[in-house]
N, C-alpha and C positions, 0 to 999 in steps of 0.2 A: 568821480578821480580819486578824489579824499575818501570816499567812504570803501574804496576798491580796496587801498593802501592797507585798511585797517581792519580787513576783513580776514580773518583764521578761524582753519579748522579746528575743530573744537577739544581735540587733543593739545595740539600745540599751543590754545591760549588756555587751556587748563594750566598746562604744565609752569607757562610762563609765571601765570597768575600766584599757583604754589610755591613755586621757587622762589618769589618775591619774599615770599613770609618766611619760606626754610631759609636761606642766605641770612635774611635778616634776624632769624632768630640764633644763629652766630656772631652776625656781627655785633651784634650786642655785645656781646664779650670779648671778642678779637681784639679792639681796641684796647681797652684796659688790663688784660690778660697779665701783661708784665708787670702792673701796678700790684694786681690782687695779688701774685705769687710772691712779691718782693715785701708788701706789708701785711698780706693775712697768713702766708706760710712759715710756719717756723724752721728757721735756716734757709729760709728761699730768698735767693741772689741771681744772677746774673746767668751764674752756671745753672741752676735751675729750669730757669726760663729757656736758656738755649738747650739742656737735652730734654727739656719737655718736649718743644718743637722737632727737635730730630726723632724722636721716639715716634710720634706721631707719621712723620714722613718715613722713615724707614719700613714701619710696620703695615705702613700702608702700598709703600713700595713691591716690598716682599710679598705680597700676599696678591693684588692686583692684578698682576698678568695672568696668573693660572687660575684666578677666579673667572676672568674674561672669557680664557680659552674653553672654558668649560661650558659659559654661557653661549658663546658662541657653535657649539657643539650642539646645543638641546635645539628642540622647534618650536617654533612660534615664537610668541614674547610673554607666555604667563611664565616663564622662570625670570625673565629679568624685572618683570613685575611684582613679583613677589620677593625679590632680591632685594630691591628698591625700596619697597613697603616695610619688609622687617628691619631692615639694617635701619632706615630712616626712624621706626618707631622704636628699635630699640636707643637710637642715637639720643634719645631725650634723656635715659639715666645718665650723661656724661654729664651735664649740667648740675643734676642730682651729687654727683661724686664732689663737682666742685664747693657745691652748698655745704656739704658736712667736709669737706678735705680741710686739712693742718698740716701734712707734712707733705715734702718734696714727692713719697713715694705714692702717695694720694692722686697727687696731680699727674706722676708718670701712667700708673695705672688708668685713669681717665682720657690721657691722650692715646697710650697702646689702643685703650677698647674702640677711640674714635676712628683711630688708623685700619684697625680691622673691620669696623663697619663700612666706612666710609670705601674701602677696598671692595665691597660689594655694591654700593648704592652708586658709585661712578660710573662704572661702565656701563651698568643697567640704565642707568637714565640716560647717556650718552644712545645707548643704543634704542631705546624708546623715542626720543626725541627725534635724531636721524631718520628714522625709519617712516616718522609721522609727518617730517617737513613738506612743505607743497613743493613741486618739483622747480618750478620757477622763481620762486620765493627764500632760497635756501638762505643766500648772504643776508636778506632782512630778514627772517625770522632767529638767526642766528644771534644777529645784531639785536633784534628785541630781547631776546634772552640777556643777552649783554649788560644792554641799557637799564633794562627794565629790572629784571631779577637778579641783578649783581650791581650794576653802579648805583642806580637812584637807591635800592633796598638798603645798602649798604651804606648808603650817605644818609638817609633817613633813621636807619635803625643806630648809628653811631652818633649821631648827635642826639637823639631822644634817651641812648643809653646812659650818655653824659650828663644831662640832666640828673637822671634817676640816681646815678651813682653820686651825683655830688649830694644830692639831697638825702639818699633813703640806704646807701651803703654799697658794697657788693652783691650782698645775699639775694638781691629785691631781683637783678638781672637774670639769676642762676633757676629762680621760679618762673620769670617770664620766657626766657630761652625755653626752658623743658617744654610749656604749657602751648609755645607756638609750635614747637615741635611736633609733638602727639598731634595736634589740630591739623597742624599741614599735613602729618602721615596719611593719619584717616582719608585725608581730603583726596588723596590718590585715588581711593577706591570709586571714586567716581569716572574716573577712565578705562575700566576694567571692561565694559561692553563694546569700547573700540579697539582692542586687542588683536591682533593679526595671528590667525591661524599657525597650523603645521608648514615649516618649510619648503614642502614641496608645492606647495598651493600659493605660495605668498605673491609670485609672479602676477597671479591671473587676480587675486584676491585686491593687492592692495590698489591700482586705480579705483575699483568699483569700491572698496571701502573709503576712502577719501572722497568720492563725488558725494556717498551717501551721508558722511560728516561734517560737509561742507554744506549738504542741502541740497546741492544740484542734481 
């Protein structure tokens, strides 16, 4: 019984593991972002922190719906895969911008870029993950992502980053974050062979592909 609970198809398991590190890479920065802005950025204050958060969400919100509509109109999963892979890979630039940042405009640039890249990454990731969910384990597999890839990852990353910042300063977490993001993005190449083909054949192929991935 216990063994059956923890049996997953390879795509879901791979995505959960990769997102554990991907979310951790940004969780390294998140809890200390406001402190970094107010202490390390010239003229950095609460307004800069607030505006930078607003820029990320405004840019992401403007672009995400049109992008998701475009992704839905294209065939198969290769468009979602490449949108996810490229946007994740390019997001490694954001911590590097933070590393060299010393003006509010640098922070705004990083946040705007991250918002645009995640407008591509988020709908692509949702689409891939949802299509590969096992039919009778939907709640469990979404919860697995929530608990492991988000909850545990964020807790461990935040605690570890606190120790690093206290000992080495802010710059070390930006280097570490960028390196983890690159490694996580490249790891997504492992699921390419499991992508579903064109839309019109999805209905027929999905059950067969899932059986194959599960090793049944």
